[in-house]
VOLO-967875 format. One record per atom (N, C-alpha, C): atom name; z negated, x negated, y. Coordinates in steps of 0.02 Angstrom, whole numbers. Layout:
['CA',[Z,X,Y]]
...
! end
This chain:
['N',[-1862,-4894,3856]]
['CA',[-1836,-4918,3919]]
['C',[-1898,-4940,3974]]
['N',[-1938,-4912,3966]]
['CA',[-2010,-4930,4005]]
['C',[-2036,-4957,3992]]
['N',[-2023,-4973,3932]]
['CA',[-2069,-5038,3883]]
['C',[-2025,-5108,3912]]
['N',[-1948,-5099,3919]]
['CA',[-1935,-5159,3941]]
['C',[-1923,-5164,4020]]
['N',[-1929,-5120,4053]]
['CA',[-1949,-5118,4125]]
['C',[-2002,-5170,4155]]
['N',[-2053,-5144,4114]]
['CA',[-2131,-5151,4150]]
['C',[-2154,-5220,4091]]
['N',[-2113,-5226,4039]]
['CA',[-2148,-5283,4006]]
['C',[-2112,-5337,3991]]
['N',[-2048,-5351,4032]]
['CA',[-2006,-5399,4020]]
['C',[-1983,-5434,4077]]
['N',[-1984,-5512,4091]]
['CA',[-1968,-5543,4157]]
['C',[-1903,-5508,4183]]
['N',[-1842,-5498,4141]]
['CA',[-1779,-5486,4165]]
['C',[-1783,-5384,4195]]
['N',[-1828,-5359,4153]]
['CA',[-1821,-5289,4151]]
['C',[-1862,-5279,4228]]
['N',[-1909,-5325,4248]]
['CA',[-1955,-5319,4310]]
['C',[-1904,-5333,4382]]
['N',[-1859,-5382,4349]]
['CA',[-1815,-5394,4403]]
['C',[-1762,-5324,4415]]
['N',[-1745,-5296,4360]]
['CA',[-1712,-5233,4385]]
['C',[-1758,-5183,4415]]
['N',[-1821,-5182,4390]]
['CA',[-1863,-5127,4413]]
['C',[-1873,-5118,4481]]
['N',[-1860,-5186,4526]]
['CA',[-1884,-5186,4604]]
['C',[-1857,-5135,4632]]
['N',[-1786,-5149,4629]]
['CA',[-1759,-5090,4679]]
['C',[-1743,-5013,4641]]
['N',[-1758,-5027,4587]]
['CA',[-1787,-4938,4558]]
['C',[-1837,-4908,4608]]
['N',[-1875,-4930,4600]]
['CA',[-1945,-4923,4632]]
['C',[-1935,-4906,4713]]
['N',[-1881,-4908,4752]]
['CA',[-1876,-4897,4821]]
['C',[-1875,-4849,4838]]
['N',[-1893,-4815,4883]]
['CA',[-1878,-4745,4909]]
['C',[-1795,-4734,4941]]
['N',[-1756,-4782,4940]]
['CA',[-1695,-4777,4935]]
['C',[-1668,-4761,4899]]
['N',[-1669,-4797,4836]]
['CA',[-1632,-4767,4778]]
['C',[-1667,-4695,4744]]
['N',[-1720,-4683,4744]]
['CA',[-1760,-4596,4756]]
['C',[-1707,-4553,4776]]
['N',[-1703,-4563,4865]]
['CA',[-1670,-4535,4905]]
['C',[-1600,-4503,4888]]
['N',[-1583,-4577,4854]]
['CA',[-1477,-4571,4825]]
['C',[-1511,-4510,4753]]
['N',[-1545,-4521,4707]]
['CA',[-1544,-4482,4652]]
['C',[-1579,-4416,4678]]
['N',[-1618,-4392,4730]]
['CA',[-1632,-4346,4738]]
['C',[-1567,-4298,4784]]
['N',[-1526,-4336,4803]]
['CA',[-1492,-4300,4839]]
['C',[-1431,-4275,4787]]
['N',[-1416,-4333,4719]]
['CA',[-1364,-4289,4670]]
['C',[-1424,-4220,4656]]
['N',[-1481,-4224,4631]]
['CA',[-1526,-4181,4598]]
['C',[-1519,-4114,4633]]
['N',[-1511,-4118,4705]]
['CA',[-1508,-4060,4744]]
['C',[-1414,-4024,4762]]
['N',[-1390,-4070,4722]]
['CA',[-1315,-4049,4714]]
['C',[-1297,-3994,4678]]
['N',[-1238,-3949,4677]]
['CA',[-1215,-3901,4627]]
['C',[-1195,-3931,4581]]
['N',[-1173,-4006,4563]]
['CA',[-1140,-4036,4519]]
['C',[-1202,-4028,4473]]
['N',[-1260,-4049,4487]]
['CA',[-1328,-4076,4437]]
['C',[-1342,-4026,4405]]
['N',[-1308,-3954,4412]]
['CA',[-1320,-3899,4368]]
['C',[-1315,-3923,4284]]
['N',[-1257,-3955,4291]]
['CA',[-1231,-3982,4205]]
['C',[-1304,-4020,4182]]
['N',[-1348,-4029,4220]]
['CA',[-1402,-4081,4166]]
['C',[-1453,-4001,4149]]
['N',[-1451,-3975,4176]]
['CA',[-1501,-3913,4147]]
['C',[-1510,-3904,4097]]
['N',[-1461,-3875,4048]]
['CA',[-1471,-3840,3981]]
['C',[-1474,-3916,3940]]
['N',[-1451,-3959,3930]]
['CA',[-1497,-4045,3885]]
['C',[-1566,-4046,3927]]
['N',[-1575,-4036,3952]]
['CA',[-1651,-4035,3976]]
['C',[-1699,-3990,3978]]
['N',[-1672,-3930,3965]]
['CA',[-1691,-3886,3930]]
['C',[-1739,-3888,3893]]
['N',[-1674,-3906,3840]]
['CA',[-1681,-3927,3757]]
['C',[-1727,-4000,3747]]
['N',[-1718,-4044,3786]]
['CA',[-1751,-4100,3776]]
['C',[-1815,-4091,3798]]
['N',[-1851,-4063,3842]]
['CA',[-1906,-4043,3872]]
['C',[-1954,-3996,3826]]
['N',[-1901,-3938,3795]]
['CA',[-1933,-3907,3758]]
['C',[-1974,-3848,3786]]
['N',[-1933,-3824,3867]]
['CA',[-1946,-3790,3921]]
['C',[-1944,-3708,3874]]
['N',[-1967,-3678,3888]]
['CA',[-1957,-3578,3870]]
['C',[-1943,-3567,3928]]
['N',[-1887,-3541,3940]]
['CA',[-1851,-3536,4016]]
['C',[-1884,-3460,4027]]
['N',[-1914,-3430,3968]]
['CA',[-1917,-3355,3972]]
['C',[-1956,-3340,4025]]
['N',[-2003,-3397,4023]]
['CA',[-2093,-3405,4047]]
['C',[-2042,-3388,4147]]
['N',[-1992,-3420,4148]]
['CA',[-1974,-3425,4207]]
['C',[-1941,-3388,4262]]
['N',[-1939,-3386,4324]]
['CA',[-1863,-3354,4372]]
['C',[-1833,-3404,4379]]
['N',[-1761,-3387,4345]]
['CA',[-1705,-3433,4343]]
['C',[-1626,-3393,4377]]
['N',[-1646,-3361,4399]]
['CA',[-1588,-3318,4432]]
['C',[-1564,-3349,4506]]
['N',[-1484,-3346,4508]]
['CA',[-1471,-3397,4545]]
['C',[-1493,-3480,4580]]
['N',[-1492,-3502,4538]]
['CA',[-1522,-3574,4525]]
['C',[-1489,-3630,4556]]
['N',[-1457,-3642,4615]]
['CA',[-1390,-3678,4637]]
['C',[-1399,-3759,4600]]
['N',[-1453,-3790,4586]]
['CA',[-1445,-3863,4575]]
['C',[-1509,-3873,4522]]
['N',[-1521,-3940,4485]]
['CA',[-1556,-3971,4466]]
['C',[-1629,-3951,4478]]
['N',[-1636,-3987,4558]]
['CA',[-1718,-3978,4587]]
['C',[-1728,-3913,4580]]
['N',[-1687,-3854,4607]]
['CA',[-1693,-3792,4624]]
['C',[-1736,-3785,4541]]
['N',[-1720,-3790,4491]]
['CA',[-1726,-3760,4416]]
['C',[-1804,-3802,4394]]
['N',[-1787,-3867,4429]]
['CA',[-1840,-3911,4414]]
['C',[-1915,-3869,4462]]
['N',[-1900,-3873,4488]]
['CA',[-1983,-3829,4536]]
['C',[-1957,-3759,4521]]
['N',[-1949,-3722,4473]]
['CA',[-1942,-3656,4464]]
['C',[-2001,-3602,4461]]
['N',[-2007,-3563,4490]]
['CA',[-2075,-3508,4485]]
['C',[-2087,-3479,4415]]
['N',[-2149,-3487,4410]]
['CA',[-2154,-3457,4348]]
['C',[-2174,-3380,4350]]
['N',[-2147,-3338,4308]]
['CA',[-2169,-3258,4313]]
['C',[-2238,-3232,4338]]
['N',[-2249,-3188,4386]]
['CA',[-2298,-3173,4381]]
['C',[-2353,-3157,4327]]
['N',[-2409,-3166,4331]]
['CA',[-2473,-3145,4292]]
['C',[-2472,-3201,4229]]
['N',[-2428,-3254,4232]]
['CA',[-2430,-3302,4190]]
['C',[-2474,-3362,4180]]
['N',[-2497,-3371,4250]]
['CA',[-2553,-3406,4271]]
['C',[-2618,-3366,4320]]
['N',[-2682,-3381,4295]]
['CA',[-2715,-3337,4327]]
['C',[-2772,-3379,4356]]
['N',[-2781,-3365,4395]]
['CA',[-2838,-3387,4445]]
['C',[-2905,-3391,4447]]
['N',[-2950,-3419,4429]]
['CA',[-3010,-3409,4421]]
['C',[-3048,-3396,4473]]
['N',[-3085,-3324,4459]]
['CA',[-3089,-3322,4556]]
['C',[-3189,-3321,4544]]
['N',[-3218,-3346,4501]]
['CA',[-3289,-3349,4508]]
['C',[-3311,-3415,4549]]
['N',[-3346,-3415,4619]]
['CA',[-3364,-3484,4646]]
['C',[-3387,-3519,4626]]
['N',[-3418,-3509,4564]]
['CA',[-3459,-3570,4542]]
['C',[-3401,-3605,4510]]
['N',[-3347,-3585,4503]]
['CA',[-3282,-3627,4431]]
['C',[-3241,-3688,4493]]
['N',[-3244,-3723,4449]]
['CA',[-3184,-3756,4487]]
['C',[-3128,-3767,4429]]
['N',[-3070,-3753,4469]]
['CA',[-3014,-3738,4444]]
['C',[-2967,-3796,4430]]
['N',[-2895,-3800,4381]]
['CA',[-2858,-3858,4395]]
['C',[-2795,-3824,4462]]
['N',[-2786,-3870,4504]]
['CA',[-2740,-3840,4541]]
['C',[-2656,-3837,4515]]
['N',[-2661,-3882,4448]]
['CA',[-2585,-3882,4416]]
['C',[-2589,-3887,4337]]
['N',[-2539,-3873,4324]]
['CA',[-2523,-3882,4235]]
['C',[-2500,-3967,4241]]
['N',[-2527,-3997,4193]]
['CA',[-2539,-4065,4190]]
['C',[-2594,-4089,4130]]
['N',[-2575,-4157,4134]]
['CA',[-2639,-4190,4079]]
['C',[-2693,-4216,4130]]
['N',[-2764,-4212,4125]]
['CA',[-2806,-4217,4158]]
['C',[-2854,-4280,4122]]
['N',[-2864,-4322,4169]]
['CA',[-2914,-4378,4165]]
['C',[-2968,-4368,4219]]
['N',[-3039,-4381,4203]]
['CA',[-3101,-4390,4248]]
['C',[-3123,-4443,4247]]
['N',[-3131,-4486,4301]]
['CA',[-3155,-4540,4309]]
['C',[-3208,-4556,4369]]
['N',[-3272,-4565,4356]]
['CA',[-3344,-4569,4403]]
['C',[-3311,-4617,4461]]
['N',[-3341,-4616,4519]]
['CA',[-3321,-4668,4575]]
['C',[-3372,-4708,4572]]
['N',[-3362,-4781,4554]]
['CA',[-3418,-4814,4561]]
['C',[-3405,-4889,4598]]
['N',[-3465,-4914,4654]]
['CA',[-3464,-4960,4687]]
['C',[-3392,-4942,4735]]
['N',[-3379,-4912,4729]]
['CA',[-3298,-4883,4772]]
['C',[-3231,-4898,4722]]
['N',[-3240,-4897,4666]]
['CA',[-3193,-4917,4634]]
['C',[-3181,-4860,4562]]
['N',[-3132,-4856,4562]]
['CA',[-3115,-4811,4496]]
['C',[-3090,-4872,4422]]
['N',[-3124,-4842,4367]]
['CA',[-3093,-4907,4327]]
['C',[-3075,-4868,4263]]
['N',[-3020,-4865,4266]]
['CA',[-2991,-4820,4198]]
['C',[-2998,-4843,4147]]
['N',[-3020,-4835,4068]]
['CA',[-3000,-4858,4008]]
['C',[-2916,-4872,3995]]
['N',[-2922,-4949,3980]]
['CA',[-2846,-4974,3967]]
['C',[-2791,-4971,4047]]
['N',[-2828,-4954,4085]]
['CA',[-2783,-4954,4152]]
['C',[-2814,-5006,4202]]
['N',[-2755,-5004,4252]]
['CA',[-2787,-5058,4300]]
['C',[-2833,-5008,4346]]
['N',[-2892,-5048,4370]]
['CA',[-2927,-5033,4406]]
['C',[-2916,-5003,4494]]
['N',[-2910,-4965,4530]]
['CA',[-2926,-4953,4592]]
['C',[-2969,-4924,4623]]
['N',[-2959,-4959,4710]]
['CA',[-3010,-4936,4753]]
['C',[-2982,-4873,4798]]
['N',[-3055,-4840,4783]]
['CA',[-3012,-4755,4841]]
['C',[-3027,-4785,4919]]
['N',[-3042,-4828,4932]]
['CA',[-3023,-4847,5017]]
['C',[-2957,-4877,5013]]
['N',[-2925,-4908,4977]]
['CA',[-2862,-4921,4967]]
['C',[-2815,-4867,4951]]
['N',[-2835,-4823,4894]]
['CA',[-2801,-4764,4876]]
['C',[-2801,-4716,4954]]
['N',[-2834,-4689,4997]]
['CA',[-2825,-4648,5049]]
['C',[-2828,-4702,5125]]
['N',[-2836,-4758,5100]]
['CA',[-2811,-4804,5180]]
['C',[-2900,-4782,5225]]
['N',[-2923,-4772,5214]]
['CA',[-2983,-4728,5262]]
['C',[-3052,-4759,5217]]
['N',[-3093,-4819,5254]]
['CA',[-3134,-4833,5225]]
['C',[-3197,-4776,5225]]
['N',[-3204,-4768,5278]]
['CA',[-3256,-4707,5297]]
['C',[-3257,-4662,5247]]
['N',[-3191,-4650,5266]]
['CA',[-3179,-4574,5200]]
['C',[-3176,-4579,5126]]
['N',[-3169,-4650,5111]]
['CA',[-3186,-4666,5030]]
['C',[-3258,-4685,5027]]
['N',[-3288,-4690,5074]]
['CA',[-3378,-4696,5065]]
['C',[-3404,-4650,5034]]
['N',[-3396,-4598,5067]]
['CA',[-3395,-4507,5063]]
['C',[-3406,-4495,4991]]
['N',[-3360,-4511,4959]]
['CA',[-3354,-4501,4875]]
['C',[-3384,-4555,4847]]
['N',[-3410,-4580,4850]]
['CA',[-3457,-4646,4822]]
['C',[-3503,-4604,4778]]
['N',[-3510,-4630,4700]]
['CA',[-3549,-4572,4636]]
['C',[-3508,-4517,4642]]
['N',[-3460,-4490,4648]]
['CA',[-3428,-4431,4629]]
['C',[-3359,-4447,4600]]
['N',[-3326,-4396,4597]]
['CA',[-3259,-4391,4535]]
['C',[-3197,-4409,4570]]
['N',[-3165,-4430,4515]]
['CA',[-3080,-4436,4538]]
['C',[-3056,-4407,4474]]
['N',[-3018,-4351,4503]]
['CA',[-2984,-4317,4454]]
['C',[-2932,-4326,4448]]
['N',[-2864,-4351,4413]]
['CA',[-2823,-4362,4399]]
['C',[-2767,-4317,4351]]
['N',[-2732,-4284,4386]]
['CA',[-2682,-4207,4353]]
['C',[-2618,-4270,4337]]
['N',[-2576,-4294,4280]]
['CA',[-2529,-4319,4276]]
['C',[-2475,-4241,4240]]
['N',[-2425,-4258,4291]]
['CA',[-2365,-4209,4268]]
['C',[-2317,-4224,4259]]
['N',[-2304,-4211,4171]]
['CA',[-2244,-4238,4120]]
['C',[-2184,-4189,4151]]
['N',[-2113,-4206,4151]]
['CA',[-2062,-4174,4153]]
['C',[-2062,-4099,4135]]
['N',[-2094,-4091,4091]]
['CA',[-2076,-4017,4057]]
['C',[-2134,-3960,4074]]
['N',[-2180,-3996,4119]]
['CA',[-2247,-3951,4163]]
['C',[-2212,-3914,4217]]
['N',[-2267,-3866,4238]]
['CA',[-2237,-3824,4280]]
['C',[-2242,-3867,4359]]
['N',[-2200,-3900,4400]]
['CA',[-2196,-3928,4445]]
['C',[-2237,-3893,4511]]
['N',[-2247,-3853,4528]]
['CA',[-2290,-3796,4599]]
['C',[-2360,-3819,4586]]
['N',[-2391,-3804,4621]]
['CA',[-2467,-3846,4638]]
['C',[-2489,-3806,4691]]
['N',[-2579,-3789,4684]]
['CA',[-2601,-3740,4722]]
['C',[-2675,-3797,4734]]
['N',[-2694,-3760,4796]]
['CA',[-2763,-3780,4827]]
['C',[-2809,-3767,4754]]
['N',[-2867,-3830,4765]]
['CA',[-2912,-3812,4711]]
['C',[-2963,-3785,4750]]
['N',[-2985,-3777,4781]]
['CA',[-3033,-3730,4829]]
['C',[-3011,-3709,4922]]
['N',[-3062,-3653,4934]]
['CA',[-3046,-3624,5000]]
['C',[-3073,-3678,5042]]
['N',[-3051,-3680,5104]]
['CA',[-3071,-3700,5147]]
['C',[-3026,-3721,5215]]
['N',[-3045,-3769,5246]]
['CA',[-2999,-3783,5328]]
['C',[-2981,-3835,5300]]
['N',[-2905,-3871,5299]]
['CA',[-2878,-3912,5267]]
['C',[-2870,-3953,5335]]
['N',[-2852,-4017,5337]]
['CA',[-2842,-4067,5387]]
['C',[-2754,-4078,5395]]
['N',[-2729,-4087,5440]]
['CA',[-2673,-4112,5438]]
['C',[-2656,-4163,5385]]
['N',[-2596,-4156,5349]]
['CA',[-2589,-4197,5296]]
['C',[-2570,-4280,5344]]
['N',[-2577,-4335,5281]]
['CA',[-2570,-4392,5277]]
['C',[-2539,-4411,5239]]
['N',[-2458,-4445,5260]]
['CA',[-2432,-4472,5213]]
['C',[-2428,-4557,5208]]
['N',[-2446,-4578,5151]]
['CA',[-2432,-4669,5146]]
['C',[-2365,-4674,5122]]
['N',[-2325,-4722,5146]]
['CA',[-2286,-4745,5148]]
['C',[-2298,-4793,5077]]
['N',[-2234,-4815,5020]]
['CA',[-2253,-4852,4962]]
['C',[-2185,-4855,4935]]
['N',[-2214,-4870,4858]]
['CA',[-2162,-4884,4810]]
['C',[-2160,-4817,4780]]
['N',[-2105,-4827,4725]]
['CA',[-2109,-4769,4678]]
['C',[-2095,-4779,4607]]
['N',[-2178,-4815,4565]]
['CA',[-2183,-4826,4502]]
['C',[-2160,-4754,4469]]
['N',[-2163,-4770,4416]]
['CA',[-2173,-4703,4356]]
['C',[-2243,-4711,4359]]
['N',[-2261,-4643,4334]]
['CA',[-2330,-4627,4334]]
['C',[-2367,-4632,4256]]
['N',[-2302,-4666,4207]]
['CA',[-2319,-4655,4143]]
['C',[-2388,-4700,4135]]
['N',[-2421,-4686,4070]]
['CA',[-2467,-4731,4060]]
['C',[-2460,-4818,4049]]
['N',[-2395,-4830,4029]]
['CA',[-2371,-4909,4023]]
['C',[-2370,-4926,4073]]
['N',[-2351,-4889,4144]]
['CA',[-2352,-4922,4218]]
['C',[-2412,-4942,4238]]
['N',[-2467,-4894,4232]]
['CA',[-2540,-4912,4240]]
['C',[-2568,-4950,4212]]
['N',[-2551,-4993,4148]]
['CA',[-2570,-5054,4124]]
['C',[-2554,-5092,4165]]
['N',[-2508,-5104,4203]]
['CA',[-2477,-5150,4231]]
['C',[-2513,-5167,4292]]
['N',[-2504,-5115,4329]]
['CA',[-2515,-5125,4406]]
['C',[-2569,-5074,4446]]
['N',[-2599,-5048,4491]]
['CA',[-2636,-5001,4512]]
['C',[-2589,-4970,4546]]
['N',[-2522,-4932,4510]]
['CA',[-2497,-4897,4539]]
['C',[-2520,-4834,4593]]
['N',[-2559,-4796,4580]]
['CA',[-2570,-4748,4627]]
['C',[-2588,-4781,4704]]
['N',[-2639,-4843,4703]]
['CA',[-2609,-4882,4786]]
['C',[-2551,-4899,4779]]
['N',[-2497,-4913,4766]]
['CA',[-2455,-4931,4759]]
['C',[-2370,-4867,4777]]
['N',[-2386,-4849,4744]]
['CA',[-2324,-4788,4765]]
['C',[-2359,-4747,4832]]
['N',[-2298,-4700,4858]]
['CA',[-2314,-4653,4909]]
['C',[-2342,-4595,4901]]
['N',[-2394,-4591,4945]]
['CA',[-2442,-4536,4940]]
['C',[-2447,-4470,4989]]
['N',[-2468,-4432,4980]]
['CA',[-2459,-4371,5031]]
['C',[-2538,-4343,5011]]
['N',[-2598,-4338,5059]]
['CA',[-2635,-4316,5053]]
['C',[-2683,-4258,5112]]
['N',[-2730,-4221,5094]]
['CA',[-2767,-4174,5143]]
['C',[-2814,-4193,5128]]
['N',[-2863,-4166,5170]]
['CA',[-2953,-4186,5142]]
['C',[-2953,-4089,5170]]
['N',[-2973,-4065,5130]]
['CA',[-3013,-3983,5146]]
['C',[-3085,-3983,5141]]
['N',[-3124,-3943,5189]]
['CA',[-3199,-3945,5204]]
['C',[-3194,-3877,5192]]
['N',[-3255,-3880,5127]]
['CA',[-3267,-3807,5102]]
['C',[-3329,-3790,5108]]
['N',[-3336,-3711,5058]]
['CA',[-3398,-3701,5060]]
['C',[-3449,-3723,5005]]
['N',[-3424,-3722,4947]]
['CA',[-3435,-3752,4930]]
['C',[-3439,-3816,4858]]
['N',[-3403,-3842,4909]]
['CA',[-3383,-3920,4870]]
['C',[-3394,-3978,4904]]
['N',[-3411,-3965,4986]]
['CA',[-3411,-4014,5044]]
['C',[-3325,-4025,5050]]
['N',[-3320,-4084,5062]]
['CA',[-3275,-4108,5063]]
['C',[-3232,-4129,5000]]
['N',[-3156,-4113,5006]]
['CA',[-3124,-4134,4943]]
['C',[-3053,-4177,4961]]
['N',[-3041,-4242,4933]]
['CA',[-2973,-4240,4952]]
['C',[-2910,-4218,4891]]
['N',[-2857,-4188,4922]]
['CA',[-2806,-4192,4867]]
['C',[-2764,-4212,4887]]
['N',[-2724,-4250,4830]]
['CA',[-2670,-4284,4866]]
['C',[-2618,-4282,4798]]
['N',[-2559,-4294,4823]]
['CA',[-2494,-4302,4778]]
['C',[-2465,-4358,4784]]
['N',[-2448,-4381,4717]]
['CA',[-2417,-4460,4717]]
['C',[-2365,-4468,4687]]
['N',[-2292,-4478,4731]]
['CA',[-2239,-4496,4705]]
['C',[-2226,-4531,4657]]
['N',[-2167,-4543,4620]]
['CA',[-2144,-4570,4561]]
['C',[-2076,-4577,4535]]
['N',[-2065,-4622,4522]]
['CA',[-2008,-4649,4485]]
['C',[-1951,-4598,4495]]
['N',[-1899,-4591,4534]]
['CA',[-1844,-4546,4530]]
['C',[-1869,-4477,4560]]
['N',[-1947,-4475,4586]]
['CA',[-1962,-4422,4637]]
['C',[-1931,-4401,4694]]
['N',[-1871,-4389,4724]]
['CA',[-1850,-4385,4781]]
['C',[-1880,-4365,4828]]
['N',[-1951,-4307,4820]]
['CA',[-1965,-4278,4866]]
['C',[-2040,-4257,4845]]
['N',[-2085,-4255,4878]]
['CA',[-2149,-4207,4898]]
['C',[-2158,-4155,4937]]
['N',[-2151,-4108,4937]]
['CA',[-2135,-4042,4970]]
['C',[-2203,-4007,4977]]
['N',[-2249,-4019,5045]]
['CA',[-2304,-3972,5041]]
['C',[-2290,-3937,5082]]
['N',[-2300,-3866,5091]]
['CA',[-2271,-3804,5130]]
['C',[-2316,-3781,5202]]
['N',[-2371,-3825,5197]]
['CA',[-2437,-3835,5264]]
['C',[-2434,-3896,5285]]
['N',[-2402,-3931,5331]]
['CA',[-2414,-3997,5358]]
['C',[-2478,-4012,5394]]
['N',[-2495,-3942,5407]]
['CA',[-2551,-3954,5479]]
['C',[-2600,-3916,5451]]
['N',[-2664,-3926,5522]]
['CA',[-2722,-3900,5483]]
['C',[-2727,-3834,5472]]
['N',[-2758,-3810,5445]]
['CA',[-2761,-3728,5399]]
['C',[-2797,-3709,5360]]
['N',[-2820,-3650,5367]]
['CA',[-2872,-3606,5329]]
['C',[-2810,-3588,5259]]
['N',[-2844,-3616,5219]]
['CA',[-2818,-3604,5154]]
['C',[-2857,-3592,5089]]
['N',[-2841,-3554,5047]]
['CA',[-2888,-3521,4996]]
['C',[-2862,-3552,4898]]
['N',[-2924,-3540,4869]]
['CA',[-2919,-3554,4802]]
['C',[-2855,-3531,4772]]
['N',[-2820,-3570,4732]]
['CA',[-2739,-3550,4697]]
['C',[-2677,-3528,4749]]
['N',[-2682,-3537,4822]]
['CA',[-2641,-3533,4854]]
['C',[-2595,-3593,4860]]
['N',[-2534,-3587,4830]]
['CA',[-2470,-3619,4828]]
['C',[-2478,-3680,4869]]
['N',[-2480,-3746,4856]]
['CA',[-2492,-3790,4912]]
['C',[-2423,-3816,4917]]
['N',[-2393,-3827,4886]]
['CA',[-2312,-3871,4860]]
['C',[-2294,-3881,4802]]
['N',[-2232,-3929,4804]]
['CA',[-2212,-3927,4740]]
['C',[-2184,-4012,4740]]
['N',[-2170,-4026,4663]]
['CA',[-2129,-4099,4652]]
['C',[-2041,-4063,4656]]
['N',[-2001,-4137,4686]]
['CA',[-1950,-4109,4648]]
['C',[-1928,-4166,4591]]
['N',[-1886,-4177,4548]]
['CA',[-1874,-4198,4507]]
['C',[-1900,-4276,4503]]
['N',[-1935,-4290,4428]]
['CA',[-1980,-4320,4420]]
['C',[-2066,-4299,4397]]
['N',[-2082,-4346,4352]]
['CA',[-2155,-4324,4324]]
['C',[-2201,-4350,4375]]
['N',[-2262,-4319,4398]]
['CA',[-2299,-4358,4467]]
['C',[-2365,-4336,4430]]
['N',[-2394,-4353,4500]]
['CA',[-2478,-4344,4496]]
['C',[-2510,-4312,4549]]
['N',[-2579,-4276,4537]]
['CA',[-2615,-4255,4599]]
['C',[-2678,-4278,4582]]
['N',[-2708,-4296,4619]]
['CA',[-2766,-4332,4627]]
['C',[-2832,-4307,4673]]
['N',[-2883,-4286,4653]]
['CA',[-2914,-4260,4684]]
['C',[-2999,-4284,4673]]
['N',[-3016,-4291,4733]]
['CA',[-3075,-4317,4750]]
['C',[-3129,-4284,4759]]
['N',[-3191,-4277,4739]]
['CA',[-3254,-4240,4733]]
['C',[-3290,-4298,4751]]
['N',[-3347,-4246,4790]]
['CA',[-3422,-4298,4812]]
['C',[-3468,-4277,4762]]
['N',[-3509,-4304,4765]]
['CA',[-3561,-4341,4717]]
['C',[-3610,-4276,4706]]
['N',[-3630,-4251,4642]]
['CA',[-3655,-4193,4623]]
['C',[-3643,-4129,4635]]
['N',[-3578,-4136,4648]]
['CA',[-3535,-4082,4664]]
['C',[-3524,-4022,4619]]
['N',[-3521,-4057,4561]]
['CA',[-3485,-4021,4486]]
['C',[-3495,-4049,4432]]
['N',[-3491,-4003,4379]]
['CA',[-3518,-4009,4323]]
['C',[-3451,-3996,4285]]
['N',[-3414,-4060,4271]]
['CA',[-3368,-4066,4244]]
['C',[-3368,-4030,4153]]
['N',[-3325,-4005,4119]]
['CA',[-3333,-3988,4053]]
['C',[-3328,-4047,3991]]
['N',[-3383,-4046,3973]]
['CA',[-3412,-4082,3908]]
['C',[-3329,-4139,3890]]
['N',[-3299,-4084,3861]]
['CA',[-3253,-4105,3821]]
['C',[-3181,-4147,3874]]
['N',[-3183,-4125,3926]]
['CA',[-3128,-4168,3960]]
['C',[-3184,-4247,3994]]
['N',[-3240,-4245,4000]]
['CA',[-3278,-4317,4006]]
['C',[-3261,-4339,3928]]
['N',[-3280,-4312,3897]]
['CA',[-3280,-4351,3827]]
['C',[-3211,-4392,3815]]
['N',[-3147,-4341,3818]]
['CA',[-3098,-4384,3791]]
['C',[-3083,-4441,3876]]
['N',[-3086,-4409,3934]]
['CA',[-3086,-4467,3976]]
['C',[-3105,-4530,3959]]
['N',[-3164,-4515,3940]]
['CA',[-3211,-4593,3927]]
['C',[-3175,-4628,3842]]
['N',[-3129,-4572,3828]]
['CA',[-3098,-4618,3753]]
['C',[-3032,-4638,3787]]
['N',[-3035,-4620,3848]]
['CA',[-2962,-4663,3872]]
['C',[-2910,-4577,3862]]
['N',[-2918,-4546,3852]]
['CA',[-2876,-4491,3830]]
['C',[-2881,-4424,3882]]
['N',[-2801,-4401,3878]]
['CA',[-2788,-4362,3940]]
['C',[-2797,-4276,3893]]
['N',[-2837,-4238,3942]]
['CA',[-2836,-4167,3915]]
['C',[-2771,-4114,3961]]
['N',[-2753,-4086,3921]]
['CA',[-2695,-4024,3943]]
['C',[-2724,-3984,3971]]
['N',[-2711,-3958,4029]]
['CA',[-2740,-3919,4085]]
['C',[-2701,-3868,4102]]
['N',[-2690,-3804,4136]]
['CA',[-2649,-3771,4167]]
['C',[-2686,-3743,4237]]
['N',[-2616,-3736,4275]]
['CA',[-2654,-3705,4324]]
['C',[-2708,-3629,4351]]
['N',[-2765,-3664,4373]]
['CA',[-2795,-3579,4363]]
['C',[-2853,-3603,4336]]
['N',[-2852,-3630,4278]]
['CA',[-2894,-3631,4217]]
['C',[-2966,-3680,4240]]
['N',[-3027,-3648,4225]]
['CA',[-3081,-3684,4230]]
['C',[-3092,-3767,4213]]
['N',[-3099,-3806,4230]]
['CA',[-3120,-3861,4201]]
['C',[-3184,-3886,4219]]
['N',[-3241,-3857,4260]]
['CA',[-3303,-3870,4257]]
['C',[-3330,-3812,4299]]
['N',[-3401,-3837,4329]]
['CA',[-3460,-3788,4358]]
['C',[-3456,-3805,4434]]
['N',[-3462,-3777,4478]]
['CA',[-3476,-3800,4540]]
['C',[-3552,-3795,4541]]
['N',[-3597,-3856,4586]]
['CA',[-3669,-3842,4581]]
['C',[-3670,-3819,4643]]
['N',[-3753,-3784,4660]]
['CA',[-3764,-3761,4702]]
['C',[-3724,-3738,4758]]
['N',[-3679,-3688,4731]]
['CA',[-3636,-3640,4784]]
['C',[-3666,-3614,4837]]
['N',[-3629,-3641,4883]]
['CA',[-3641,-3605,4969]]
['C',[-3698,-3677,4984]]
['N',[-3696,-3732,4956]]
['CA',[-3740,-3759,4989]]
['C',[-3711,-3809,5027]]
! end
C-alpha cells in the first residue's frame, strides 16, 4: 500500500488528503472512542506484542492501549553521568551534521535550519550529531528526556503527516514537512540539546506532559504518541558524545539499530564541562 501511495501517480493523488491534520484528527477521534477497543486483539496478534509486559487493566480505547504503560522494572535508566541513553524504544540511526545538512544513506537530505525553523539554533549543532529514533507500531510509545537540565517552552511546527517509513523518506524530506514539537534542553553534561517529536500518518496527537519551561531529569517521562509509528529526533552539539561503534557503523551502511528506553547508546565526553 505504501509503495502504491508513494511510487505511483494515482497513489500520490490519494496520498495528499491522507497527510492532512484533518484526516489525522478524524482517525484519532475514532481511536479515542470505546468502539475502537475491538481493534486491540487483532493489533496485538499482528504486531506480536507481549501484553504481559504492560499495564492493561481498565483500558477504554485503542489509543489507551497504544500508549499503555510498561510494568515497573522492565526499562532501566542508566544512571552514570558519562552515559548517553536512548530516550525511547525504537530503531536508531545516527547522522553527522555537516554544512548544516543531514545526508542519510538512500534517503532525502534535509537542513537542520529547516528542521527547527531557527537558523541561529541550527548553527550551534554544526559538526554534531542528529540521532533519529524511529518508532514502529509495536514499540513502547512513551518517551523520556535524554538528559537532565532546564527545558525551554515547547515549540510546535504545523505541517503534514507523512508516514516515517523508509519508503517515504526516500521520496521527500519528511522530517521538515511533517508536524513536529521540540524543546531545547540546557544541560550540564551535553550543553544544549534539541529533543523533537515528529508526527506521522494517522498519528492523532503528540502529547507532551510539560509544555512550558521546567527543570527535567534524565529518564523522566516526557510524553507519548497516540496511534501510529513516529519519530524522535535528538540534536547533539559537536564533540559532546562518542556514540557506540556498532551504531555508527550500522548507520554508515544505512541500517537501523534496535534500542530500548534508558539503555546506553554512547559516552558523554568532558562530563561537567
